[in-house]
C-alpha positions as CSV (number, residue, x, y, z in Angstrom):
1,M,-13.3,-19.1,-13.3
2,P,-14.3,-21.3,-16.2
3,L,-12.8,-20.6,-19.6
4,V,-15.2,-19.8,-22.5
5,A,-14.6,-21.4,-25.9
6,H,-15.4,-18.3,-27.9
7,S,-13.4,-19.4,-31.0
8,P,-12.5,-22.7,-32.7
9,L,-9.0,-22.6,-31.1
10,P,-8.1,-26.4,-30.7
11,T,-6.6,-25.7,-27.3
12,F,-10.1,-25.4,-25.9
13,D,-10.9,-29.0,-27.0
14,G,-7.6,-30.2,-25.5
15,L,-8.3,-28.6,-22.2
16,R,-11.8,-30.0,-22.1
17,A,-10.5,-33.5,-22.9
18,D,-8.1,-33.1,-19.9
19,G,-11.0,-32.5,-17.6
20,E,-10.7,-28.7,-17.4
21,P,-14.0,-26.7,-17.2
22,V,-14.6,-25.1,-20.6
23,L,-18.0,-23.5,-21.4
24,T,-19.5,-23.0,-24.8
25,V,-20.5,-19.4,-25.6
26,A,-24.2,-20.4,-25.4
27,D,-23.7,-21.8,-21.9
28,A,-21.8,-18.8,-20.8
29,R,-24.4,-16.4,-22.2
30,A,-27.1,-18.3,-20.3
31,Q,-25.5,-17.5,-17.0
32,D,-25.7,-14.0,-15.6
33,I,-22.0,-13.9,-14.7
34,R,-19.5,-11.2,-15.5
35,E,-16.8,-11.7,-18.2
36,L,-13.1,-10.9,-18.0
37,H,-11.2,-10.6,-21.3
38,I,-7.5,-11.6,-21.1
39,G,-5.0,-11.3,-23.9
40,L,-2.3,-13.9,-24.3
41,L,0.6,-12.5,-26.3
42,N,2.2,-15.8,-27.4
43,M,5.7,-15.2,-28.8
44,M,7.0,-18.8,-28.3
45,P,8.6,-20.6,-31.3
46,D,6.5,-23.0,-33.4
47,A,7.3,-26.1,-31.4
48,A,6.1,-24.6,-28.2
49,L,3.3,-22.3,-29.4
50,T,0.3,-24.5,-28.7
51,V,1.8,-26.0,-25.5
52,T,2.3,-22.4,-24.2
53,E,-1.4,-21.7,-24.9
54,Q,-2.4,-24.8,-22.9
55,Q,-0.1,-24.0,-20.0
56,F,-1.2,-20.4,-19.4
57,M,-4.9,-21.1,-20.2
58,R,-4.9,-24.0,-17.7
59,L,-3.5,-21.7,-15.0
60,V,-6.1,-19.0,-15.9
61,G,-8.9,-21.5,-15.9
62,S,-8.0,-22.9,-12.5
63,A,-8.9,-19.7,-10.8
64,N,-12.0,-19.3,-8.6
65,P,-15.2,-19.8,-10.6
66,I,-16.8,-16.4,-10.0
67,V,-16.4,-15.0,-13.5
68,H,-16.2,-16.2,-17.2
69,L,-12.8,-16.0,-18.7
70,W,-12.4,-15.1,-22.4
71,V,-8.7,-15.7,-23.3
72,H,-7.7,-14.2,-26.6
73,P,-4.4,-15.5,-28.0
74,F,-2.5,-13.2,-30.4
75,T,1.1,-12.7,-31.5
76,V,3.2,-10.0,-33.1
77,P,5.3,-9.6,-36.2
78,G,9.0,-10.3,-36.2
79,L,8.8,-14.0,-35.1
80,E,9.9,-16.6,-37.7
81,R,7.1,-18.9,-38.5
82,S,6.7,-22.0,-40.7
83,P,3.8,-22.0,-43.2
84,D,1.8,-24.4,-41.1
85,T,2.2,-22.4,-37.9
86,Q,1.4,-19.2,-39.7
87,A,-1.8,-20.8,-41.0
88,Y,-2.7,-21.9,-37.5
89,I,-2.2,-18.3,-36.2
90,D,-4.2,-16.9,-39.1
91,A,-7.1,-19.3,-38.3
92,F,-7.2,-19.1,-34.6
93,Y,-5.4,-16.0,-33.3
94,T,-7.0,-12.6,-33.0
95,P,-5.2,-9.6,-34.6
96,F,-3.9,-7.2,-32.0
97,D,-5.6,-4.3,-33.7
98,D,-9.0,-6.0,-33.1
99,L,-8.1,-6.5,-29.4
100,R,-6.9,-3.0,-29.0
101,E,-10.2,-1.7,-30.3
102,A,-12.4,-4.1,-28.2
103,G,-10.2,-3.7,-25.0
104,L,-8.7,-6.2,-22.5
105,D,-9.0,-6.5,-18.8
106,A,-5.6,-8.2,-18.3
107,L,-2.7,-9.3,-20.5
108,I,-0.2,-12.2,-20.3
109,V,3.0,-11.9,-22.3
110,S,5.0,-15.1,-22.9
111,G,8.7,-15.6,-23.4
112,A,10.4,-16.0,-26.7
113,N,13.5,-17.4,-28.3
114,V,16.1,-14.8,-29.3
115,T,18.9,-14.8,-31.9
116,N,20.7,-11.5,-31.2
117,P,22.9,-10.6,-28.2
118,Y,20.9,-7.4,-27.7
119,L,17.1,-7.6,-27.2
120,E,16.5,-4.3,-29.0
121,D,17.9,-5.9,-32.2
122,E,15.2,-8.6,-32.2
123,P,12.7,-8.1,-35.0
124,F,9.8,-8.4,-32.5
125,W,11.2,-5.7,-30.2
126,R,9.2,-2.8,-31.6
127,P,5.9,-4.8,-32.0
128,L,6.2,-6.1,-28.5
129,L,6.7,-2.6,-27.1
130,E,3.7,-1.3,-29.1
131,V,1.5,-3.8,-27.4
132,V,2.8,-3.2,-23.9
133,E,2.9,0.6,-24.2
134,W,-0.7,0.5,-25.2
135,A,-1.5,-1.9,-22.3
136,V,0.2,0.4,-19.7
137,D,-2.6,2.9,-20.2
138,N,-5.5,0.7,-21.1
139,V,-5.2,-2.7,-19.3
140,T,-5.6,-3.2,-15.5
141,S,-2.6,-5.5,-15.2
142,V,0.1,-7.0,-17.4
143,L,1.8,-10.3,-16.4
144,C,5.2,-11.0,-18.1
145,S,7.1,-14.3,-18.3
146,C,10.9,-14.8,-18.5
147,L,12.1,-13.1,-21.8
148,A,9.2,-10.7,-21.7
149,T,10.3,-9.6,-18.2
150,H,13.9,-9.1,-19.4
151,A,12.7,-7.0,-22.4
152,L,10.3,-4.8,-20.4
153,V,12.5,-4.0,-17.5
154,Q,15.0,-2.9,-20.1
155,R,12.4,-0.7,-21.8
156,F,10.8,0.8,-18.7
157,Y,13.8,1.0,-16.3
158,G,17.0,0.7,-18.3
159,V,17.9,-2.6,-16.5
160,H,19.8,-4.9,-18.8
161,R,20.0,-8.7,-18.2
162,R,23.3,-10.3,-17.7
163,R,24.6,-13.4,-19.5
164,L,25.2,-16.4,-17.2
165,L,28.3,-18.7,-17.4
166,N,26.1,-21.7,-17.1
167,K,22.4,-22.1,-18.0
168,R,20.0,-21.7,-15.1
169,W,18.0,-24.8,-15.9
170,G,16.0,-26.9,-13.4
171,V,13.6,-26.7,-10.5
172,Y,14.7,-24.4,-7.6
173,G,13.5,-23.7,-4.1
174,H,12.0,-20.2,-3.6
175,C,10.5,-18.2,-0.8
176,T,8.3,-15.1,-0.4
177,V,10.1,-12.0,0.6
178,A,6.9,-9.9,0.9
179,P,4.4,-12.4,2.1
180,G,1.8,-9.6,2.9
181,H,1.4,-8.6,-0.7
182,P,-2.2,-9.4,-2.0
183,L,-0.7,-11.5,-4.9
184,L,0.7,-13.9,-2.4
185,R,-2.3,-14.3,-0.2
186,G,-2.8,-18.0,0.7
187,T,0.4,-19.2,-1.0
188,N,3.1,-21.3,0.6
189,T,6.0,-19.3,1.9
190,R,8.4,-21.9,0.4
191,F,7.9,-23.6,-2.9
192,D,9.6,-24.6,-6.2
193,V,9.8,-22.8,-9.5
194,P,11.2,-24.1,-12.8
195,H,13.7,-21.9,-14.7
196,S,15.3,-22.3,-18.1
197,R,17.5,-19.4,-19.3
198,W,21.0,-18.2,-20.1
199,N,20.5,-14.7,-18.8
200,A,19.4,-13.1,-15.5
201,I,18.3,-9.9,-13.9
202,T,18.8,-9.6,-10.1
203,S,16.7,-8.4,-7.2
204,A,19.3,-5.7,-6.5
205,Q,19.1,-4.4,-10.1
206,L,15.3,-4.2,-9.8
207,E,15.0,-2.8,-6.3
208,R,17.3,0.1,-7.3
209,V,14.7,1.2,-9.8
210,G,11.7,0.8,-7.6
211,V,10.4,-2.7,-8.5
212,R,8.8,-4.5,-5.6
213,V,10.5,-7.9,-5.2
214,L,8.0,-10.5,-3.9
215,I,9.6,-13.9,-4.6
216,E,13.3,-15.0,-4.7
217,S,15.0,-18.3,-4.9
218,L,16.6,-19.6,-1.7
219,E,19.9,-18.4,-3.2
220,G,18.5,-14.9,-3.7
221,D,17.7,-15.2,-7.4
222,F,14.8,-13.0,-8.6
223,H,11.6,-14.7,-9.6
224,L,8.6,-12.4,-9.2
225,G,8.0,-8.7,-8.6
226,T,5.8,-5.8,-9.5
227,S,6.0,-2.2,-10.7
228,A,6.2,0.3,-7.8
229,D,2.4,0.7,-7.8
230,G,2.2,-3.0,-6.7
231,F,0.0,-4.4,-9.6
232,R,0.1,-2.7,-13.0
233,M,3.1,-4.7,-14.2
234,I,4.0,-8.1,-12.9
235,Y,7.4,-9.5,-13.7
236,M,8.3,-13.3,-13.5
237,Q,11.7,-14.6,-14.4
238,G,10.9,-18.3,-13.9
239,H,8.3,-20.5,-15.6
240,P,5.5,-21.3,-13.1
241,E,3.3,-22.3,-16.1
242,Y,5.5,-25.3,-17.0
243,D,4.0,-28.8,-17.0
244,A,5.8,-31.6,-15.0
245,V,7.4,-32.8,-18.3
246,S,8.4,-29.4,-19.8
247,L,12.0,-29.6,-18.7
248,L,12.2,-33.3,-19.7
249,K,11.1,-32.3,-23.2
250,E,13.8,-29.6,-23.3
251,Y,16.4,-32.2,-22.1
252,K,15.3,-34.6,-24.9
253,R,15.6,-31.8,-27.5
254,E,19.1,-30.9,-26.4
255,L,20.2,-34.6,-26.2
256,T,18.8,-35.2,-29.7
257,R,20.9,-32.2,-31.0
258,Y,24.0,-33.6,-29.3
259,L,23.5,-37.1,-30.8
260,A,23.0,-35.5,-34.2
261,G,26.4,-33.7,-33.9
262,E,24.9,-30.2,-33.4
263,L,26.3,-29.7,-29.9
264,P,29.8,-30.5,-28.7
265,A,28.7,-32.1,-25.4
266,A,25.8,-33.9,-23.9
267,P,23.5,-31.7,-21.9
268,P,23.5,-31.9,-18.1
269,Y,20.4,-33.0,-16.3
270,P,18.2,-30.1,-15.2
271,D,19.0,-29.2,-11.6
272,H,16.9,-30.7,-8.8
273,Y,14.6,-32.4,-11.4
274,F,15.5,-35.9,-12.2
275,S,15.1,-38.5,-9.4
276,D,17.9,-41.1,-9.0
277,T,15.8,-43.5,-11.0
278,A,15.3,-41.0,-13.8
279,A,19.0,-40.1,-13.9
280,R,19.9,-43.8,-14.2
281,T,17.4,-44.3,-17.0
282,A,18.7,-41.2,-18.8
283,G,22.3,-42.3,-18.4
284,D,21.7,-45.8,-19.6
285,H,19.9,-44.4,-22.7
286,L,22.9,-42.1,-23.4
287,D,25.3,-45.0,-23.2
288,A,23.2,-47.1,-25.5
289,A,22.7,-44.2,-28.0
290,L,26.5,-43.5,-28.1
291,A,27.2,-47.2,-28.7
292,A,24.7,-47.4,-31.5
293,R,26.0,-44.2,-33.1
294,A,29.6,-45.6,-33.0
295,A,28.4,-48.9,-34.6
296,G,26.5,-47.1,-37.3
297,E,23.2,-48.5,-36.0
298,P,19.8,-46.8,-35.4
299,L,19.6,-44.9,-32.2
300,P,17.3,-46.3,-29.5
301,A,14.1,-44.4,-28.7
302,F,14.4,-41.9,-25.9
303,P,12.7,-43.3,-22.8
304,E,10.4,-40.3,-22.3
305,A,7.5,-42.1,-20.8
306,A,9.6,-44.1,-18.3
307,I,11.3,-41.0,-17.0
308,A,8.1,-38.9,-16.9
309,E,6.6,-41.5,-14.5
310,T,9.2,-40.6,-11.9
311,L,8.9,-36.8,-12.1
312,D,7.4,-34.7,-9.3
313,N,5.5,-31.4,-9.9
314,T,6.3,-29.2,-6.9
315,W,5.2,-25.8,-8.2
316,T,1.8,-25.8,-9.8
317,D,-0.3,-25.4,-6.6
318,T,1.5,-22.2,-5.8
319,S,1.3,-21.0,-9.4
320,K,-2.4,-21.5,-9.4
321,A,-2.8,-19.6,-6.1
322,I,-0.8,-16.6,-7.5
323,F,-2.9,-16.6,-10.8
324,N,-6.1,-16.9,-8.7
325,N,-5.1,-13.9,-6.7
326,W,-4.0,-11.9,-9.8
327,L,-7.3,-12.5,-11.6
328,G,-9.3,-11.9,-8.4
329,L,-7.7,-8.5,-8.1
330,V,-8.3,-7.7,-11.7
331,Y,-11.9,-8.6,-11.2
332,R,-12.1,-6.4,-8.2
333,L,-10.4,-3.4,-9.8
334,T,-11.4,-3.3,-13.5
335,D,-14.4,-1.4,-14.7
336,L,-17.6,-3.3,-15.8
337,E,-17.1,-1.6,-19.2
338,R,-14.6,-3.6,-21.3
339,G,-11.6,-1.5,-22.2
340,V,-11.8,0.8,-19.1
341,P,-9.0,-0.4,-16.8
342,F,-10.4,0.8,-13.4
343,M,-13.6,1.4,-11.6
344,D,-14.3,4.9,-10.4
345,G,-12.4,5.6,-7.2
346,V,-9.5,3.4,-7.9
347,D,-6.1,5.2,-8.0
348,P,-4.2,3.9,-11.1
349,G,-1.0,4.8,-9.3
350,D,-1.8,2.8,-6.2
351,P,-4.7,0.4,-7.2
352,L,-4.2,-1.9,-4.2
353,G,-3.9,0.8,-1.6
354,L,-0.4,-0.2,-0.7
355,G,0.8,3.4,-0.3
356,A,3.1,3.2,-3.3
357,A,4.2,6.3,-5.3
358,P,2.7,6.4,-8.8
359,W,4.7,4.4,-11.3
360,H,5.9,6.2,-14.4
361,A,7.4,4.4,-17.4
362,A,10.8,5.7,-18.4
363,S,11.2,7.4,-21.7
364,T,12.5,5.4,-24.6
């Protein structure tokens, strides 16, 4: 499913430079191939905004090339932005009101950074709910990542996330617990998923309110599930969109904060992520940086490239398979008319014919 560069968004050029198939509008219009319009609600902070675009758009673009994919990044009010980032958003993002009027076939909702202990106190809470409550009635399927999952299971089911004693940070083994579900067709039954969070929702919490749990960690930690209908809402707690170096960049950021005196202790290594060689390189750098700081000398450069060479990516193949299945199902179910979520004859309460009871969002 090739992406269509329908706007001057710089991410299209970046993906094309990386070898990803990206069509011009003229090339797309010259082919008699159906379009799917996918919204990308990007709530990530400034430093991760464009990286998040690239990660999700790369997964979307890797799907089976039977349709043209028009990805429309947008965001919501209530997120602190620098003047440069706001100018970027103004130049390249589509206002939600325009997308609401034109219609979407599918929607991806990213995570976000929070500053309040209660999600409902975040300034973006109401704008996020406005988008998703519209999508529930007007979009074939909504896929949520990490913080978005925490926010929306709270909104729709009254399930509140729980604070962890230690950060869940690293790459963890996972397995399918409902391998017959169409979203998991052709995937491995065991694979890895990156996580990076201080809070958690559990499979038991979600199953009590009717969420279908599809993937858990080998320790039973929830990763992926759907609303009771099997497809309208897809909840992910991990980060299958992450690049191989995403956790490395997070470690570098936290280490930089520690060396600047902003954190009381050096960050641990992400679980199951650094090889022995990478751990030695990182440890040697920390020793050298502490010695330089004590001597009042400039800190040595972080050996990012040397560590990156040793990292393995053990999750992207399965992530691509799941996204391919998701978009293939959207293609099969959504109406040819943009903005109409289902073809005639599709039951919105059981679109995949799984025998599920219709899903009803809880009241606010």
